[in-house]
C-alpha positions in Angstrom: -58.3 -33.0 15.7 -56.0 -34.9 14.0 -56.6 -38.5 14.8 -55.1 -40.2 12.0 -56.7 -43.7 12.1 -58.8 -45.8 9.7 -62.1 -44.7 8.5 -63.4 -48.2 9.5 -62.4 -46.9 13.1 -63.7 -43.8 13.9 -67.1 -44.9 15.0 -65.2 -46.6 17.3 -63.1 -43.3 18.1 -66.0 -41.6 18.6 -67.7 -43.4 21.2 -64.6 -44.2 23.0 -65.0 -40.7 23.9 -68.0 -40.5 26.0 -69.7 -37.5 24.6 -73.5 -38.5 24.2 -74.5 -34.9 23.0 -71.6 -34.7 20.5 -72.2 -35.3 16.9 -68.6 -36.4 14.7 -66.9 -35.5 11.3 -64.1 -36.8 9.8 -62.4 -36.9 6.6 -61.9 -40.0 6.3 -64.0 -40.7 2.9 -60.7 -38.9 0.8 -57.9 -40.8 2.0 -56.8 -44.2 3.9 -56.7 -42.1 7.2 -58.9 -40.0 8.9 -56.8 -37.0 9.0 -59.4 -34.5 10.5 -62.4 -35.3 13.1 -64.7 -32.5 13.8 -67.0 -32.6 17.4 -69.7 -30.5 18.8 -72.2 -30.2 21.3 -75.3 -30.5 19.7 -77.1 -28.6 22.5 -74.7 -25.3 22.2 -74.0 -25.3 18.4 -75.0 -26.4 15.0 -72.5 -27.3 12.4 -73.2 -27.6 8.8 -70.1 -29.3 6.8 -69.8 -27.6 3.1 -66.8 -28.6 2.0 -64.4 -31.6 3.2 -61.0 -32.5 1.5 -57.5 -34.4 2.4 -56.6 -31.4 4.2 -59.0 -29.2 5.0 -62.9 -29.0 6.6 -64.5 -26.6 5.7 -68.4 -25.7 7.8 -70.6 -23.3 8.6 -71.2 -23.1 12.7 -74.1 -20.7 14.5 -73.8 -20.2 18.4 -77.9 -22.0 19.4 -78.2 -19.2 22.3 -76.2 -16.3 21.1 -77.1 -16.7 17.5 -73.7 -15.7 16.0 -72.4 -17.0 12.9 -69.0 -18.5 11.8 -67.0 -19.7 8.9 -64.4 -22.1 10.3 -62.0 -24.2 7.9 -59.7 -27.0 9.8 -56.6 -27.5 8.4 -54.0 -30.5 8.2 -50.9 -29.9 5.7 -49.6 -32.3 3.9 -46.4 -33.1 4.7 -44.9 -32.9 1.4 -44.6 -29.4 -0.3 -46.2 -30.9 -3.5 -49.4 -31.7 -2.2 -49.7 -28.6 -0.1 -50.4 -26.8 -3.4 -53.9 -28.1 -3.5 -54.3 -26.2 -0.2 -52.9 -23.3 -0.6 -55.3 -23.0 -4.1 -57.7 -24.1 -2.0 -57.7 -21.2 0.3 -57.1 -18.2 -2.0 -60.6 -20.1 -3.9 -62.0 -19.5 -0.3 -61.5 -16.0 0.1 -62.7 -15.0 -3.1 -66.5 -16.3 -1.4 -66.0 -15.9 2.0 -65.2 -11.8 2.0 -68.5 -11.1 3.1 -69.0 -13.2 6.0 -66.8 -13.9 9.2 -63.8 -16.4 8.4 -61.4 -18.5 10.5 -58.5 -20.7 9.4 -56.8 -22.7 11.9 -54.9 -25.8 12.5 -51.6 -28.1 11.5 -50.3 -26.5 8.3 -46.7 -28.1 8.0 -45.1 -24.7 7.1 -43.2 -22.3 8.8 -44.0 -18.0 8.4 -40.7 -17.3 8.9 -37.3 -18.4 9.1 -37.5 -17.8 13.4 -40.1 -20.4 13.1 -37.6 -23.2 13.4 -34.7 -24.0 15.6 -32.8 -27.0 14.9 -33.0 -29.4 11.7 -31.8 -28.4 8.2 -31.2 -24.5 8.2 -31.7 -24.0 4.6 -34.5 -22.2 2.9 -36.0 -23.5 -0.1 -38.4 -22.1 -2.9 -41.5 -24.1 -1.3 -41.3 -22.1 1.9 -42.5 -19.0 0.2 -45.6 -20.8 -0.8 -47.6 -20.5 2.7 -46.4 -16.9 3.1 -47.8 -16.0 -0.6 -50.8 -17.8 0.5 -52.0 -15.8 3.9 -50.9 -12.9 1.3 -53.4 -13.9 -1.3 -56.1 -15.3 0.9 -55.9 -11.6 2.9 -55.7 -14.1 6.0 -54.5 -12.2 9.2 -52.7 -14.0 12.1 -54.9 -13.9 15.2 -53.1 -12.2 18.4 -51.5 -15.1 20.0 -49.8 -16.1 23.5 -48.2 -19.6 24.8 -46.2 -21.7 23.0 -44.4 -20.0 20.2 -43.1 -23.9 19.0 -45.8 -25.5 18.7 -44.2 -29.3 16.8 -41.3 -30.3 18.9 -40.0 -34.1 17.3 -39.0 -35.6 20.9 -35.5 -35.7 20.5 -33.0 -34.4 23.0 -29.8 -32.4 22.7 -28.7 -32.1 18.7 -31.1 -34.1 17.6 -33.7 -31.6 18.7 -36.2 -30.0 16.2 -39.1 -27.0 17.0 -41.6 -25.5 14.5 -43.5 -23.3 14.4 -46.8 -25.4 12.2 -50.1 -24.7 14.0 -51.5 -21.5 13.2 -55.0 -19.3 13.4 -55.9 -17.0 10.9 -58.9 -14.8 10.4 -60.5 -12.9 7.5 -61.1 -9.0 7.7 -64.6 -9.8 8.4 -63.4 -11.7 11.9 -61.4 -9.2 12.8 -64.1 -6.5 12.6 -66.3 -8.8 14.6 -64.4 -10.1 16.9 -61.0 -7.6 17.6 -60.2 -8.9 20.7 -59.9 -12.7 19.0 -57.1 -14.5 20.4 -55.2 -18.2 20.0 -53.9 -19.8 22.8 -51.4 -22.5 22.1 -51.1 -24.6 25.1 -48.3 -26.9 26.4 -47.5 -30.1 24.2 -49.1 -32.8 26.3 -49.3 -36.8 24.7 -49.0 -35.2 21.4 -46.0 -33.6 19.4 -48.2 -30.6 18.7 -49.3 -28.4 20.8 -53.6 -28.0 21.2 -54.7 -24.5 20.4 -57.6 -22.8 22.3 -59.4 -20.1 20.5 -61.4 -17.4 22.3 -63.1 -14.3 20.1 -64.4 -12.6 22.8 -63.2 -11.9 26.3 -65.4 -13.8 29.6 -67.4 -11.5 31.0 -66.3 -9.6 34.0 -66.3 -12.0 37.4 -69.4 -11.9 39.7 -68.8 -12.6 43.0 -70.0 -15.9 43.2 -72.5 -16.1 46.1 -71.7 -18.2 49.7 -71.8 -22.3 49.6 -71.1 -24.3 52.3 -68.3 -26.9 51.2 -68.0 -30.4 52.3 -64.4 -30.2 52.7 -64.3 -27.8 54.8 -65.3 -30.4 58.0 -62.0 -31.8 57.2 -59.8 -28.9 57.4 -57.8 -27.8 61.1 -59.3 -24.8 62.6 -63.3 -25.7 61.3 -64.4 -26.6 64.7 -62.7 -23.6 66.7 -64.2 -21.6 63.6 -67.7 -22.3 64.5 -67.1 -22.6 68.6 -65.6 -18.9 68.1 -68.6 -17.8 65.9 -71.5 -19.7 68.0 -69.7 -18.0 71.4 -70.4 -14.5 69.8 -72.6 -12.3 72.0 -75.9 -11.7 70.3 -78.9 -10.0 71.3 -82.6 -9.9 70.1 -85.3 -12.8 69.9 -83.8 -16.6 69.1 -84.4 -15.7 65.4 -82.5 -12.7 65.5 -79.6 -14.2 67.8 -79.4 -17.3 65.4 -79.2 -15.1 62.1 -76.8 -13.3 63.9 -74.4 -16.6 64.6 -74.9 -17.6 61.4 -73.5 -14.3 59.7 -69.9 -14.7 62.1 -69.9 -18.7 61.4 -69.9 -16.9 57.5 -66.8 -15.0 57.8 -65.1 -17.5 60.0 -65.6 -20.6 57.1 -64.7 -17.6 54.4 -61.3 -16.9 55.9 -60.9 -20.7 56.8 -61.4 -21.0 53.0 -59.3 -17.8 51.9 -56.6 -19.4 53.7 -56.8 -23.1 52.9 -58.9 -23.9 49.9 -60.1 -20.8 47.9 -58.8 -20.0 44.4 -59.1 -23.7 43.4 -59.1 -22.7 39.3 -56.6 -19.7 39.7 -54.1 -22.1 41.1 -55.4 -24.6 38.8 -54.5 -21.8 35.8 -51.3 -20.6 37.8 -49.6 -24.4 37.5 -50.7 -24.7 33.9 -48.7 -21.3 33.2 -45.9 -22.6 35.1 -45.7 -25.7 33.0 -46.1 -23.4 29.6 -43.2 -21.2 30.9 -41.1 -24.2 32.0 -41.8 -25.6 28.4 -40.9 -23.3 26.6 -37.8 -22.5 28.2 -37.1 -26.1 27.3 -37.4 -25.4 24.0 -35.4 -22.1 24.0 -32.7 -24.6 25.5 -32.9 -26.4 22.4 -34.0 -29.7 24.1 -31.4 -29.4 27.5 -32.3 -29.0 31.0 -29.8 -29.2 33.6 -30.0 -28.4 37.6 -26.7 -28.3 38.2 -25.0 -24.9 39.5 -21.5 -26.0 37.9 -23.7 -26.5 34.3 -25.8 -23.5 34.8 -22.4 -21.3 35.6 -21.1 -22.5 32.2 -24.1 -22.2 30.4 -24.3 -18.5 31.5 -20.3 -18.3 30.7 -20.7 -19.5 27.3 -23.4 -16.8 26.3 -22.1 -13.9 27.4 -18.6 -15.5 25.8 -20.5 -15.9 22.6 -22.3 -12.5 22.7 -19.0 -11.2 23.4 -16.7 -13.2 21.0 -14.9 -12.0 18.3 -17.5 -11.6 15.8 -19.0 -8.7 18.0 -22.7 -8.4 16.7 -22.4 -12.8 16.9 -26.5 -14.2 16.4 -27.7 -14.7 19.9 -30.8 -15.5 21.1 -33.3 -13.0 22.0 -35.8 -13.4 25.2 -38.7 -12.7 22.4 -38.1 -16.2 21.5 -39.1 -17.9 24.3 -42.0 -15.5 25.5 -43.2 -13.4 22.3 -44.5 -10.0 22.4 -43.9 -9.6 25.8 -41.5 -7.1 26.1 -42.1 -3.2 25.5 -40.5 0.0 25.5 -40.6 0.9 29.4 -39.5 -3.2 29.9 -36.6 -2.7 28.6 -35.3 -0.2 31.2 -37.1 -2.1 34.0 -34.7 -4.7 32.8 -31.4 -2.9 33.6 -30.8 -5.2 36.4 -31.9 -2.5 39.4 -31.9 -5.7 41.8 -28.5 -5.7 40.9 -27.5 -2.1 42.4 -30.0 -2.7 45.6 -28.1 -5.6 46.0 -24.5 -3.8 45.2 -25.4 -1.3 47.8 -26.1 -3.8 50.5 -22.7 -5.4 49.3 -21.1 -2.3 50.1 -22.0 -2.1 53.6 -20.9 -5.7 54.6 -18.4 -5.6 57.3 -15.6 -8.1 56.9 -12.5 -8.5 55.1 -11.7 -5.8 52.3 -11.0 -8.9 49.6 -14.2 -10.6 50.6 -16.0 -7.1 49.6 -14.0 -6.4 47.0 -15.4 -9.4 45.2 -18.7 -8.6 45.9 -18.6 -5.2 44.3 -16.8 -6.9 41.1 -18.9 -9.5 40.8 -22.0 -7.5 41.1 -20.4 -4.4 38.4 -19.6 -7.3 36.2 -22.5 -8.9 35.8 -25.3 -5.6 35.9 -22.6 -3.9 32.6 -23.2 -7.3 31.2 -27.0 -7.6 31.3 -27.3 -3.6 30.2 -25.0 -4.8 27.1 -27.4 -8.1 26.6 -30.0 -5.7 26.7 -28.5 -3.5 23.9 -27.8 -5.9 21.1 -31.0 -8.1 21.7 -33.2 -4.9 21.2 -31.2 -3.6 18.4 -30.2 -0.6 20.0 -26.9 -0.9 19.3 -23.9 -2.6 21.1 -20.2 -1.4 22.4 -16.6 -2.7 22.1 -15.6 -5.2 24.6 -13.2 -2.4 25.8 -15.9 -0.3 26.5 -17.9 -2.3 28.8 -14.6 -3.4 30.8 -14.0 -0.1 31.1 -17.3 0.6 32.4 -17.0 -2.2 35.0 -13.6 -0.8 36.3 -14.8 2.7 36.7 -18.2 2.0 38.6 -16.1 -0.1 40.4 -13.6 2.4 41.3 -16.5 5.1 42.0 -17.7 2.8 44.8 -14.9 2.3 46.1 -14.3 6.4 46.1 -17.4 7.1 47.8 -16.7 4.4 50.2 -17.9 6.2 54.0 -14.3 4.5 55.5 -11.9 5.2 52.1 -8.8 5.1 54.8 -9.8 2.0 55.9 -8.7 0.1 52.2 -5.5 -1.3 52.6 -2.7 0.3 50.6 -2.2 -2.2 48.2 -5.9 -1.6 46.8 -5.6 2.2 47.0 -2.5 1.7 44.7 -4.7 -0.9 42.2 -7.1 1.1 41.8 -5.9 4.5 41.7 -8.0 6.1 45.4 -4.9 8.2 45.9 -5.9 11.3 44.2 
């Protein structure tokens, strides 16, 4: 946690968190402000502080239940390149003594690794920017697999003033990757802070086991509860009184399970889905440079601008890619899936629309245009080459003419359009 409080107030902050079984440690002794504060549940984990500096805290941790041990360095890099040199030297030194044990390094490094880790603001690449990637290389650190938000810091400005950076990172040494090959860092949506929280998972969760049946008091207030009880209690049963009672209780369990499934089940998964949508919304917001719109006319303009930029005079002009929104989610199989098969289905439906011909030809032209523009967008986005603008236009016209030629009632097409599309061959 990055509290940025004066050391004399840390005790009050710790008490205000209300975590009775927790212990805390901060690096407020090294600077006027406490920049890093650690907290841990003493009933679950043991922590031994090894080193504390103005930009880091290193500690050994041990799981009380399982006994797993891990060395962790929490980082909060300085905002000035000169001061960060101390951090780079420290990490390289730690690599020389931590090779034999799992070592996790995570936090706000206040530095980017590559050009794609920034959006907006100064576009120059200064010499000091190489210090961070060089340090990672010299320290033999491996970036953990990650998901969630790519740009982890936002200056909370809108439009042209919006600046986004990936400043928060999670690394491990080779020993950590060997012990926990499925270690993963999840960068969450920003809420109150201008930084994204990081959740690091070393091992996947165990398989979900079906929970035992429990009666939930909230069912009583659900519509349909009384009917479910009456239906279960009206079930025909045979046997002695106790056997009939247990049979009706089993029947009631089935009715209540269905009621729960339709009204209040999977609350946790619904929360996860809502959180995922929030993550996606924030990623799209970041990708849009802080600008969002729901105006249909504005959306139309943005789409036109996007393809106009892509097909502009520069032919291969720089455009945003889907990789900037969802990192490492597009594989080779997905490329073919993105060739707009839904548009073809939609196109087929439109070719059977009854009504005046001009309306139908408009649908046909629109769908063909969007389809081929999207294919060209995929070619350029995924680096599989690009076609000249004239070739794209010819492909659109060819598809429209092919659809017209294959129309089951071609003779009903007006003479004017038969001449325009050369359908008399």
